[in-house]
Backbone atoms as SQL, in Angstrom:
CREATE TABLE atoms (id INTEGER PRIMARY KEY, chain TEXT, resi INTEGER, resn TEXT, atom TEXT, x REAL, y REAL, z REAL);
INSERT INTO atoms VALUES
  (1, 'A', 1, 'MET', 'N', -68.296, 41.860, -54.521),
  (2, 'A', 1, 'MET', 'CA', -67.331, 40.912, -54.403),
  (3, 'A', 1, 'MET', 'C', -66.113, 40.647, -53.581),
  (4, 'A', 2, 'PRO', 'N', -66.040, 39.420, -53.564),
  (5, 'A', 2, 'PRO', 'CA', -65.495, 39.294, -51.968),
  (6, 'A', 2, 'PRO', 'C', -63.737, 39.418, -52.180),
  (7, 'A', 3, 'ILE', 'N', -63.670, 40.311, -51.455),
  (8, 'A', 3, 'ILE', 'CA', -61.738, 41.088, -50.901),
  (9, 'A', 3, 'ILE', 'C', -61.121, 39.796, -50.524),
  (10, 'A', 4, 'LYS', 'N', -59.452, 39.822, -51.102),
  (11, 'A', 4, 'LYS', 'CA', -59.346, 38.083, -49.803),
  (12, 'A', 4, 'LYS', 'C', -58.128, 39.311, -49.063),
  (13, 'A', 5, 'ALA', 'N', -57.865, 38.870, -48.277),
  (14, 'A', 5, 'ALA', 'CA', -56.060, 39.142, -47.263),
  (15, 'A', 5, 'ALA', 'C', -55.660, 37.917, -46.811),
  (16, 'A', 6, 'SER', 'N', -54.206, 38.106, -47.011),
  (17, 'A', 6, 'SER', 'CA', -53.563, 36.196, -46.721),
  (18, 'A', 6, 'SER', 'C', -51.900, 37.023, -45.667),
  (19, 'A', 7, 'ALA', 'N', -51.196, 36.383, -44.606),
  (20, 'A', 7, 'ALA', 'CA', -50.632, 36.099, -44.202),
  (21, 'A', 7, 'ALA', 'C', -50.018, 34.929, -44.334),
  (22, 'A', 8, 'THR', 'N', -48.924, 34.800, -44.914),
  (23, 'A', 8, 'THR', 'CA', -47.482, 33.607, -44.903),
  (24, 'A', 8, 'THR', 'C', -46.900, 33.123, -43.651),
  (25, 'A', 9, 'ASN', 'N', -46.093, 32.466, -43.451),
  (26, 'A', 9, 'ASN', 'CA', -45.822, 32.068, -43.011),
  (27, 'A', 9, 'ASN', 'C', -45.423, 32.583, -41.582),
  (28, 'A', 10, 'THR', 'N', -47.292, 32.617, -40.774),
  (29, 'A', 10, 'THR', 'CA', -46.512, 33.371, -39.194),
  (30, 'A', 10, 'THR', 'C', -46.743, 32.578, -38.479),
  (31, 'A', 11, 'GLY', 'N', -46.243, 32.856, -37.349),
  (32, 'A', 11, 'GLY', 'CA', -45.065, 31.722, -36.024),
  (33, 'A', 11, 'GLY', 'C', -46.273, 30.787, -35.806),
  (34, 'A', 12, 'ILE', 'N', -47.403, 30.264, -36.271),
  (35, 'A', 12, 'ILE', 'CA', -47.882, 29.531, -35.215),
  (36, 'A', 12, 'ILE', 'C', -49.088, 28.742, -36.257),
  (37, 'A', 13, 'SER', 'N', -49.074, 27.801, -34.759),
  (38, 'A', 13, 'SER', 'CA', -49.339, 26.141, -35.708),
  (39, 'A', 13, 'SER', 'C', -50.589, 26.130, -35.769),
  (40, 'A', 14, 'VAL', 'N', -51.126, 25.754, -37.202),
  (41, 'A', 14, 'VAL', 'CA', -52.719, 25.389, -37.201),
  (42, 'A', 14, 'VAL', 'C', -54.236, 25.985, -35.976),
  (43, 'A', 15, 'LYS', 'N', -53.127, 24.660, -36.001),
  (44, 'A', 15, 'LYS', 'CA', -53.715, 23.848, -34.008),
  (45, 'A', 15, 'LYS', 'C', -54.340, 24.847, -33.153),
  (46, 'A', 16, 'LYS', 'N', -53.277, 25.698, -33.250),
  (47, 'A', 16, 'LYS', 'CA', -53.805, 27.189, -31.784),
  (48, 'A', 16, 'LYS', 'C', -54.323, 28.072, -32.831),
  (49, 'A', 17, 'LEU', 'N', -54.584, 27.652, -34.296),
  (50, 'A', 17, 'LEU', 'CA', -55.100, 28.968, -34.529),
  (51, 'A', 17, 'LEU', 'C', -56.462, 28.910, -34.987),
  (52, 'A', 18, 'MET', 'N', -57.176, 27.854, -35.025),
  (53, 'A', 18, 'MET', 'CA', -58.434, 26.596, -35.419),
  (54, 'A', 18, 'MET', 'C', -59.494, 27.522, -34.337),
  (55, 'A', 19, 'PRO', 'N', -59.297, 27.472, -32.836),
  (56, 'A', 19, 'PRO', 'CA', -60.627, 27.742, -31.909),
  (57, 'A', 19, 'PRO', 'C', -60.754, 29.506, -31.795),
  (58, 'A', 20, 'ILE', 'N', -59.385, 29.881, -32.715),
  (59, 'A', 20, 'ILE', 'CA', -59.891, 31.876, -32.863),
  (60, 'A', 20, 'ILE', 'C', -60.327, 31.690, -33.923),
  (61, 'A', 21, 'ILE', 'N', -60.070, 30.886, -34.925),
  (62, 'A', 21, 'ILE', 'CA', -60.656, 30.995, -36.281),
  (63, 'A', 21, 'ILE', 'C', -61.843, 30.774, -36.272),
  (64, 'A', 22, 'ASP', 'N', -62.624, 29.559, -35.748),
  (65, 'A', 22, 'ASP', 'CA', -63.734, 29.734, -36.196),
  (66, 'A', 22, 'ASP', 'C', -64.556, 30.346, -34.440),
  (67, 'A', 23, 'LEU', 'N', -64.106, 30.971, -34.257),
  (68, 'A', 23, 'LEU', 'CA', -65.187, 32.468, -33.176),
  (69, 'A', 23, 'LEU', 'C', -65.431, 33.196, -34.030),
  (70, 'A', 24, 'VAL', 'N', -64.810, 34.069, -34.947),
  (71, 'A', 24, 'VAL', 'CA', -64.437, 35.371, -35.972),
  (72, 'A', 24, 'VAL', 'C', -65.721, 34.459, -37.220),
  (73, 'A', 25, 'ARG', 'N', -64.814, 32.736, -38.423),
  (74, 'A', 25, 'ARG', 'CA', -65.768, 32.854, -38.890),
  (75, 'A', 25, 'ARG', 'C', -67.776, 33.718, -38.988),
  (76, 'A', 26, 'GLY', 'N', -67.990, 33.756, -40.749),
  (77, 'A', 26, 'GLY', 'CA', -69.505, 34.728, -40.521),
  (78, 'A', 26, 'GLY', 'C', -69.257, 36.004, -39.853),
  (79, 'A', 27, 'SER', 'N', -69.525, 36.251, -38.719),
  (80, 'A', 27, 'SER', 'CA', -69.342, 37.706, -38.216),
  (81, 'A', 27, 'SER', 'C', -68.708, 38.477, -38.542),
  (82, 'A', 28, 'LYS', 'N', -69.926, 39.940, -38.427),
  (83, 'A', 28, 'LYS', 'CA', -69.461, 41.046, -39.414),
  (84, 'A', 28, 'LYS', 'C', -67.799, 41.177, -38.924),
  (85, 'A', 29, 'VAL', 'N', -67.306, 42.014, -39.626),
  (86, 'A', 29, 'VAL', 'CA', -65.897, 42.414, -39.848),
  (87, 'A', 29, 'VAL', 'C', -65.472, 43.425, -37.726),
  (88, 'A', 30, 'GLU', 'N', -66.141, 44.288, -37.966),
  (89, 'A', 30, 'GLU', 'CA', -66.411, 45.419, -36.210),
  (90, 'A', 30, 'GLU', 'C', -66.626, 44.304, -35.193),
  (91, 'A', 31, 'ASP', 'N', -67.419, 42.725, -35.705),
  (92, 'A', 31, 'ASP', 'CA', -67.478, 42.258, -34.132),
  (93, 'A', 31, 'ASP', 'C', -66.827, 41.093, -34.465),
  (94, 'A', 32, 'ALA', 'N', -65.588, 41.370, -35.104),
  (95, 'A', 32, 'ALA', 'CA', -64.504, 40.657, -35.213),
  (96, 'A', 32, 'ALA', 'C', -63.106, 40.898, -34.816),
  (97, 'A', 33, 'LEU', 'N', -63.727, 42.143, -35.059),
  (98, 'A', 33, 'LEU', 'CA', -62.506, 42.523, -34.288),
  (99, 'A', 33, 'LEU', 'C', -62.451, 42.642, -32.806),
  (100, 'A', 34, 'THR', 'N', -63.634, 42.929, -32.434),
  (101, 'A', 34, 'THR', 'CA', -64.246, 43.398, -30.717),
  (102, 'A', 34, 'THR', 'C', -63.352, 41.611, -29.696),
  (103, 'A', 35, 'THR', 'N', -64.365, 40.998, -31.488),
  (104, 'A', 35, 'THR', 'CA', -63.741, 39.894, -30.166),
  (105, 'A', 35, 'THR', 'C', -62.423, 38.812, -29.593),
  (106, 'A', 36, 'LEU', 'N', -62.011, 39.708, -31.064),
  (107, 'A', 36, 'LEU', 'CA', -60.103, 38.657, -31.179),
  (108, 'A', 36, 'LEU', 'C', -59.281, 39.893, -29.963),
  (109, 'A', 37, 'GLN', 'N', -60.307, 41.663, -30.321),
  (110, 'A', 37, 'GLN', 'CA', -59.112, 41.889, -29.131),
  (111, 'A', 37, 'GLN', 'C', -59.407, 41.798, -27.770),
  (112, 'A', 38, 'PHE', 'N', -60.343, 40.774, -26.789),
  (113, 'A', 38, 'PHE', 'CA', -59.772, 40.757, -25.831),
  (114, 'A', 38, 'PHE', 'C', -59.806, 39.376, -25.543),
  (115, 'A', 39, 'LEU', 'N', -59.104, 39.485, -27.128),
  (116, 'A', 39, 'LEU', 'CA', -59.316, 37.539, -26.547),
  (117, 'A', 39, 'LEU', 'C', -57.430, 37.370, -26.129),
  (118, 'A', 40, 'PRO', 'N', -56.820, 36.619, -24.581),
  (119, 'A', 40, 'PRO', 'CA', -55.949, 36.854, -24.666),
  (120, 'A', 40, 'PRO', 'C', -54.613, 36.070, -25.608),
  (121, 'A', 41, 'SER', 'N', -55.233, 35.180, -26.496),
  (122, 'A', 41, 'SER', 'CA', -53.875, 34.744, -27.339),
  (123, 'A', 41, 'SER', 'C', -53.611, 35.153, -28.587),
  (124, 'A', 42, 'PRO', 'N', -51.458, 35.028, -28.575),
  (125, 'A', 42, 'PRO', 'CA', -51.048, 35.563, -30.048),
  (126, 'A', 42, 'PRO', 'C', -51.529, 35.521, -30.511),
  (127, 'A', 43, 'ALA', 'N', -52.383, 34.637, -31.148),
  (128, 'A', 43, 'ALA', 'CA', -52.670, 33.855, -32.680),
  (129, 'A', 43, 'ALA', 'C', -53.901, 34.599, -33.098),
  (130, 'A', 44, 'ALA', 'N', -54.257, 34.878, -31.721),
  (131, 'A', 44, 'ALA', 'CA', -55.984, 36.456, -31.849),
  (132, 'A', 44, 'ALA', 'C', -55.538, 38.184, -32.343),
  (133, 'A', 45, 'ALA', 'N', -54.263, 38.700, -32.538),
  (134, 'A', 45, 'ALA', 'CA', -53.740, 39.137, -32.765),
  (135, 'A', 45, 'ALA', 'C', -52.903, 39.071, -33.874),
  (136, 'A', 46, 'ARG', 'N', -52.812, 37.909, -34.213),
  (137, 'A', 46, 'ARG', 'CA', -52.261, 37.418, -35.959),
  (138, 'A', 46, 'ARG', 'C', -53.450, 37.594, -36.821),
  (139, 'A', 47, 'VAL', 'N', -54.408, 37.216, -36.703),
  (140, 'A', 47, 'VAL', 'CA', -55.849, 37.104, -36.911),
  (141, 'A', 47, 'VAL', 'C', -56.824, 37.673, -37.409),
  (142, 'A', 48, 'ALA', 'N', -56.531, 38.485, -36.192),
  (143, 'A', 48, 'ALA', 'CA', -57.018, 39.998, -36.518),
  (144, 'A', 48, 'ALA', 'C', -55.936, 41.071, -37.132),
  (145, 'A', 49, 'LYS', 'N', -54.620, 41.188, -37.330),
  (146, 'A', 49, 'LYS', 'CA', -54.594, 42.108, -38.456),
  (147, 'A', 49, 'LYS', 'C', -54.820, 41.664, -39.654),
  (148, 'A', 50, 'VAL', 'N', -54.217, 40.182, -40.011),
  (149, 'A', 50, 'VAL', 'CA', -55.513, 39.949, -41.249),
  (150, 'A', 50, 'VAL', 'C', -57.131, 40.368, -41.643),
  (151, 'A', 51, 'VAL', 'N', -57.942, 40.499, -40.418),
  (152, 'A', 51, 'VAL', 'CA', -59.303, 40.288, -41.030),
  (153, 'A', 51, 'VAL', 'C', -59.010, 42.056, -41.367),
  (154, 'A', 52, 'LYS', 'N', -57.660, 42.883, -40.342),
  (155, 'A', 52, 'LYS', 'CA', -58.689, 44.599, -40.907),
  (156, 'A', 52, 'LYS', 'C', -57.692, 44.618, -42.311),
  (157, 'A', 53, 'ALA', 'N', -56.209, 44.003, -42.858),
  (158, 'A', 53, 'ALA', 'CA', -55.598, 44.387, -43.999),
  (159, 'A', 53, 'ALA', 'C', -56.888, 43.498, -45.297),
  (160, 'A', 54, 'ALA', 'N', -58.195, 42.796, -44.943),
  (161, 'A', 54, 'ALA', 'CA', -59.475, 42.299, -45.741),
  (162, 'A', 54, 'ALA', 'C', -59.732, 44.047, -45.742),
  (163, 'A', 55, 'ALA', 'N', -60.316, 44.352, -45.139),
  (164, 'A', 55, 'ALA', 'CA', -61.530, 45.078, -44.336),
  (165, 'A', 55, 'ALA', 'C', -60.633, 46.648, -44.432),
  (166, 'A', 56, 'ALA', 'N', -59.297, 46.504, -45.023),
  (167, 'A', 56, 'ALA', 'CA', -58.615, 47.863, -45.499),
  (168, 'A', 56, 'ALA', 'C', -58.366, 47.407, -46.810),
  (169, 'A', 57, 'ASN', 'N', -58.250, 46.227, -47.570),
  (170, 'A', 57, 'ASN', 'CA', -58.128, 46.359, -48.867),
  (171, 'A', 57, 'ASN', 'C', -60.061, 46.695, -49.786),
  (172, 'A', 58, 'ALA', 'N', -60.785, 46.057, -48.612),
  (173, 'A', 58, 'ALA', 'CA', -61.952, 46.009, -49.616),
  (174, 'A', 58, 'ALA', 'C', -62.645, 48.007, -49.174),
  (175, 'A', 59, 'GLU', 'N', -62.305, 48.260, -48.943),
  (176, 'A', 59, 'GLU', 'CA', -61.910, 49.655, -48.623),
  (177, 'A', 59, 'GLU', 'C', -61.531, 50.949, -49.716),
  (178, 'A', 60, 'ASN', 'N', -60.575, 50.466, -49.514),
  (179, 'A', 60, 'ASN', 'CA', -59.647, 51.046, -50.972),
  (180, 'A', 60, 'ASN', 'C', -59.502, 50.531, -52.605),
  (181, 'A', 61, 'GLU', 'N', -59.953, 49.235, -52.668),
  (182, 'A', 61, 'GLU', 'CA', -60.438, 48.905, -53.940),
  (183, 'A', 61, 'GLU', 'C', -61.913, 48.784, -54.316),
  (184, 'A', 62, 'LEU', 'N', -62.388, 48.614, -53.468),
  (185, 'A', 62, 'LEU', 'CA', -64.298, 48.547, -54.511),
  (186, 'A', 62, 'LEU', 'C', -64.805, 50.082, -53.092),
  (187, 'A', 63, 'TYR', 'N', -64.199, 50.875, -52.236),
  (188, 'A', 63, 'TYR', 'CA', -64.462, 52.102, -51.772),
  (189, 'A', 63, 'TYR', 'C', -65.545, 51.473, -50.723),
  (190, 'A', 64, 'LEU', 'N', -65.552, 50.503, -49.882),
  (191, 'A', 64, 'LEU', 'CA', -67.007, 49.722, -48.996),
  (192, 'A', 64, 'LEU', 'C', -66.023, 50.089, -48.206),
  (193, 'A', 65, 'SER', 'N', -66.947, 50.500, -46.874),
  (194, 'A', 65, 'SER', 'CA', -67.352, 50.946, -46.101),
  (195, 'A', 65, 'SER', 'C', -67.171, 50.140, -44.662),
  (196, 'A', 66, 'ALA', 'N', -66.253, 49.651, -43.989),
  (197, 'A', 66, 'ALA', 'CA', -65.430, 48.231, -42.809),
  (198, 'A', 66, 'ALA', 'C', -66.479, 48.690, -41.466),
  (199, 'A', 67, 'SER', 'N', -67.564, 48.403, -41.812),
  (200, 'A', 67, 'SER', 'CA', -68.929, 48.387, -41.280),
  (201, 'A', 67, 'SER', 'C', -70.453, 47.389, -41.675),
  (202, 'A', 68, 'ALA', 'N', -70.117, 47.432, -43.418),
  (203, 'A', 68, 'ALA', 'CA', -71.304, 46.759, -44.266),
  (204, 'A', 68, 'ALA', 'C', -70.431, 45.664, -44.462),
  (205, 'A', 69, 'LEU', 'N', -69.004, 45.130, -44.329),
  (206, 'A', 69, 'LEU', 'CA', -68.628, 44.161, -44.614),
  (207, 'A', 69, 'LEU', 'C', -68.323, 42.681, -43.860),
  (208, 'A', 70, 'LYS', 'N', -69.008, 42.192, -44.077),
  (209, 'A', 70, 'LYS', 'CA', -68.086, 40.439, -43.503),
  (210, 'A', 70, 'LYS', 'C', -66.922, 39.003, -44.091),
  (211, 'A', 71, 'VAL', 'N', -67.767, 38.267, -42.110),
  (212, 'A', 71, 'VAL', 'CA', -65.975, 37.632, -42.718),
  (213, 'A', 71, 'VAL', 'C', -66.751, 35.742, -43.386),
  (214, 'A', 72, 'VAL', 'N', -66.262, 36.256, -44.818),
  (215, 'A', 72, 'VAL', 'CA', -67.276, 35.505, -45.294),
  (216, 'A', 72, 'VAL', 'C', -67.051, 33.729, -45.559),
  (217, 'A', 73, 'GLU', 'N', -65.087, 33.934, -45.829),
  (218, 'A', 73, 'GLU', 'CA', -64.398, 32.735, -45.564),
  (219, 'A', 73, 'GLU', 'C', -63.189, 33.126, -44.679),
  (220, 'A', 74, 'ILE', 'N', -63.033, 32.038, -43.917),
  (221, 'A', 74, 'ILE', 'CA', -61.392, 32.203, -43.143),
  (222, 'A', 74, 'ILE', 'C', -60.889, 31.171, -42.430),
  (223, 'A', 75, 'TYR', 'N', -60.133, 30.845, -42.908),
  (224, 'A', 75, 'TYR', 'CA', -58.709, 29.587, -42.495),
  (225, 'A', 75, 'TYR', 'C', -57.919, 29.688, -42.726),
  (226, 'A', 76, 'ALA', 'N', -56.400, 28.041, -42.202),
  (227, 'A', 76, 'ALA', 'CA', -55.199, 28.819, -42.152),
  (228, 'A', 76, 'ALA', 'C', -54.863, 26.831, -42.562),
  (229, 'A', 77, 'ASN', 'N', -54.259, 27.367, -43.399),
  (230, 'A', 77, 'ASN', 'CA', -53.212, 26.249, -43.728),
  (231, 'A', 77, 'ASN', 'C', -51.672, 26.050, -43.297),
  (232, 'A', 78, 'GLU', 'N', -51.723, 24.879, -43.675),
  (233, 'A', 78, 'GLU', 'CA', -50.333, 24.431, -42.667),
  (234, 'A', 78, 'GLU', 'C', -48.959, 25.154, -43.440),
  (235, 'A', 79, 'GLY', 'N', -48.632, 25.345, -43.082),
  (236, 'A', 79, 'GLY', 'CA', -46.990, 26.458, -43.801),
  (237, 'A', 79, 'GLY', 'C', -45.650, 25.291, -43.951),
  (238, 'A', 80, 'PRO', 'N', -44.543, 25.871, -43.969),
  (239, 'A', 80, 'PRO', 'CA', -43.605, 25.445, -44.416),
  (240, 'A', 80, 'PRO', 'C', -42.964, 24.445, -42.319),
  (241, 'A', 81, 'ARG', 'N', -42.533, 23.982, -41.989),
  (242, 'A', 81, 'ARG', 'CA', -41.927, 23.185, -40.516),
  (243, 'A', 81, 'ARG', 'C', -40.101, 23.595, -41.107),
  (244, 'A', 82, 'LEU', 'N', -40.727, 24.762, -39.484),
  (245, 'A', 82, 'LEU', 'CA', -38.877, 24.211, -39.256),
  (246, 'A', 82, 'LEU', 'C', -38.484, 23.073, -38.764),
  (247, 'A', 83, 'LYS', 'N', -37.051, 22.480, -39.206),
  (248, 'A', 83, 'LYS', 'CA', -37.151, 21.407, -38.491),
  (249, 'A', 83, 'LYS', 'C', -35.615, 21.653, -36.908),
  (250, 'A', 84, 'ARG', 'N', -35.756, 21.896, -35.752),
  (251, 'A', 84, 'ARG', 'CA', -34.383, 21.210, -34.760),
  (252, 'A', 84, 'ARG', 'C', -34.536, 20.429, -33.567),
  (253, 'A', 85, 'PHE', 'N', -32.924, 20.458, -33.764),
  (254, 'A', 85, 'PHE', 'CA', -32.847, 19.929, -32.549),
  (255, 'A', 85, 'PHE', 'C', -32.541, 20.312, -30.516),
  (256, 'A', 86, 'ARG', 'N', -32.539, 19.008, -29.981),
  (257, 'A', 86, 'ARG', 'CA', -32.294, 19.809, -28.792),
  (258, 'A', 86, 'ARG', 'C', -31.806, 18.508, -28.548),
  (259, 'A', 87, 'ALA', 'N', -30.734, 19.327, -26.841),
  (260, 'A', 87, 'ALA', 'CA', -29.506, 18.106, -26.588),
  (261, 'A', 87, 'ALA', 'C', -30.234, 17.235, -25.581),
  (262, 'A', 88, 'ARG', 'N', -30.089, 15.934, -25.488),
  (263, 'A', 88, 'ARG', 'CA', -30.626, 15.843, -23.820),
  (264, 'A', 88, 'ARG', 'C', -29.947, 14.925, -23.504),
  (265, 'A', 89, 'ALA', 'N', -30.580, 13.886, -22.514),
  (266, 'A', 89, 'ALA', 'CA', -28.805, 13.064, -22.109),
  (267, 'A', 89, 'ALA', 'C', -28.140, 12.251, -23.004),
  (268, 'A', 90, 'ARG', 'N', -27.534, 12.145, -22.245),
  (269, 'A', 90, 'ARG', 'CA', -26.750, 10.271, -22.489),
  (270, 'A', 90, 'ARG', 'C', -26.241, 10.961, -24.467),
  (271, 'A', 91, 'GLY', 'N', -25.794, 12.235, -24.616),
  (272, 'A', 91, 'GLY', 'CA', -25.304, 12.962, -26.426),
  (273, 'A', 91, 'GLY', 'C', -26.500, 12.415, -27.195),
  (274, 'A', 92, 'ARG', 'N', -27.673, 12.286, -27.381),
  (275, 'A', 92, 'ARG', 'CA', -28.722, 12.241, -28.043),
  (276, 'A', 92, 'ARG', 'C', -29.152, 13.332, -28.431),
  (277, 'A', 93, 'ALA', 'N', -30.338, 13.302, -29.698),
  (278, 'A', 93, 'ALA', 'CA', -30.710, 14.452, -29.789),
  (279, 'A', 93, 'ALA', 'C', -31.865, 14.236, -29.903),
  (280, 'A', 94, 'SER', 'N', -32.935, 15.477, -29.332),
  (281, 'A', 94, 'SER', 'CA', -34.997, 15.273, -29.708),
  (282, 'A', 94, 'SER', 'C', -35.026, 15.959, -30.169),
  (283, 'A', 95, 'ARG', 'N', -36.086, 15.908, -31.837),
  (284, 'A', 95, 'ARG', 'CA', -36.510, 16.389, -32.439),
  (285, 'A', 95, 'ARG', 'C', -37.308, 18.114, -32.765),
  (286, 'A', 96, 'ILE', 'N', -37.291, 18.706, -32.806),
  (287, 'A', 96, 'ILE', 'CA', -38.366, 20.358, -31.972),
  (288, 'A', 96, 'ILE', 'C', -39.256, 20.740, -34.126),
  (289, 'A', 97, 'ILE', 'N', -39.879, 20.496, -33.735),
  (290, 'A', 97, 'ILE', 'CA', -40.774, 20.916, -35.584),
  (291, 'A', 97, 'ILE', 'C', -41.396, 22.814, -34.586),
  (292, 'A', 98, 'LYS', 'N', -40.904, 23.500, -35.357),
  (293, 'A', 98, 'LYS', 'CA', -41.413, 24.704, -35.573),
  (294, 'A', 98, 'LYS', 'C', -42.821, 24.099, -36.561),
  (295, 'A', 99, 'ARG', 'N', -43.928, 24.851, -35.833),
  (296, 'A', 99, 'ARG', 'CA', -45.080, 24.396, -37.400),
  (297, 'A', 99, 'ARG', 'C', -45.771, 26.489, -37.816),
  (298, 'A', 100, 'ASN', 'N', -45.208, 26.766, -38.861),
  (299, 'A', 100, 'ASN', 'CA', -46.092, 27.849, -39.909),
  (300, 'A', 100, 'ASN', 'C', -47.403, 27.082, -40.104),
  (301, 'A', 101, 'SER', 'N', -47.995, 28.350, -40.009),
  (302, 'A', 101, 'SER', 'CA', -49.285, 28.875, -40.931),
  (303, 'A', 101, 'SER', 'C', -49.354, 29.621, -42.175),
  (304, 'A', 102, 'HIS', 'N', -50.211, 29.335, -42.739),
  (305, 'A', 102, 'HIS', 'CA', -50.928, 30.308, -43.985),
  (306, 'A', 102, 'HIS', 'C', -52.375, 30.818, -43.477),
  (307, 'A', 103, 'ILE', 'N', -52.575, 32.095, -42.533),
  (308, 'A', 103, 'ILE', 'CA', -54.607, 32.638, -42.625),
  (309, 'A', 103, 'ILE', 'C', -54.459, 33.765, -44.662),
  (310, 'A', 104, 'THR', 'N', -55.568, 32.794, -44.094),
  (311, 'A', 104, 'THR', 'CA', -56.466, 33.655, -45.607),
  (312, 'A', 104, 'THR', 'C', -58.055, 33.653, -44.910),
  (313, 'A', 105, 'VAL', 'N', -58.646, 34.820, -45.306),
  (314, 'A', 105, 'VAL', 'CA', -59.526, 35.684, -45.303),
  (315, 'A', 105, 'VAL', 'C', -59.945, 36.495, -45.988),
  (316, 'A', 106, 'VAL', 'N', -61.431, 35.780, -46.022),
  (317, 'A', 106, 'VAL', 'CA', -62.250, 36.567, -47.239),
  (318, 'A', 106, 'VAL', 'C', -63.205, 37.421, -46.665),
  (319, 'A', 107, 'VAL', 'N', -63.027, 38.929, -47.129),
  (320, 'A', 107, 'VAL', 'CA', -64.911, 40.216, -46.986),
  (321, 'A', 107, 'VAL', 'C', -65.508, 40.019, -47.792),
  (322, 'A', 108, 'ASP', 'N', -67.155, 40.105, -47.479),
  (323, 'A', 108, 'ASP', 'CA', -68.232, 40.646, -48.491),
  (324, 'A', 108, 'ASP', 'C', -68.494, 41.341, -48.164),
  (325, 'A', 109, 'GLU', 'N', -69.471, 42.255, -48.448),
  (326, 'A', 109, 'GLU', 'CA', -70.409, 43.436, -48.465),
  (327, 'A', 109, 'GLU', 'C', -71.467, 42.726, -47.653),
  (328, 'A', 110, 'VAL', 'N', -72.239, 43.076, -47.149),
  (329, 'A', 110, 'VAL', 'CA', -73.337, 42.948, -46.032),
  (330, 'A', 110, 'VAL', 'C', -74.447, 43.000, -47.381),
  (331, 'A', 111, 'GLU', 'N', -75.444, 41.884, -47.306),
  (332, 'A', 111, 'GLU', 'CA', -76.541, 42.008, -48.384),
  (333, 'A', 111, 'GLU', 'C', -78.002, 43.242, -47.084),
  (334, 'A', 112, 'GLU', 'N', -78.331, 44.536, -47.288),
  (335, 'A', 112, 'GLU', 'CA', -79.258, 44.833, -46.345),
  (336, 'A', 112, 'GLU', 'C', -80.088, 44.170, -46.851),
  (337, 'A', 113, 'GLU', 'N', -81.013, 43.690, -45.485),
  (338, 'A', 113, 'GLU', 'CA', -82.659, 42.662, -44.578),
  (339, 'A', 113, 'GLU', 'C', -83.464, 43.793, -45.148),
  (340, 'A', 114, 'SER', 'N', -84.778, 43.912, -45.960),
  (341, 'A', 114, 'SER', 'CA', -85.801, 44.570, -45.950),
  (342, 'A', 114, 'SER', 'C', -86.995, 44.701, -46.115);
């Protein structure tokens, strides 16, 4: 049974999250956390936090061990945008759009091959 965890309104854009999410998709939870630990991007820490939450949900709800879990599905959707203005020359203003995103991770138990 798949277990889901999500983080909403994270202060990082989908464009910056996608390369990190593509690295983690389809891997075991332990391998994913090890990979994310050594990535220099701040987005990796956000994704790792959601993966840990999904693993904890699986352990607490279905009593599954973290070593038997696999990241089945992971995606980032666009969240609300914060619109700000920056003062420019000659009394003008330019718009700054601060993009947010929603990260969702789905983990499931790995089937044993025999």
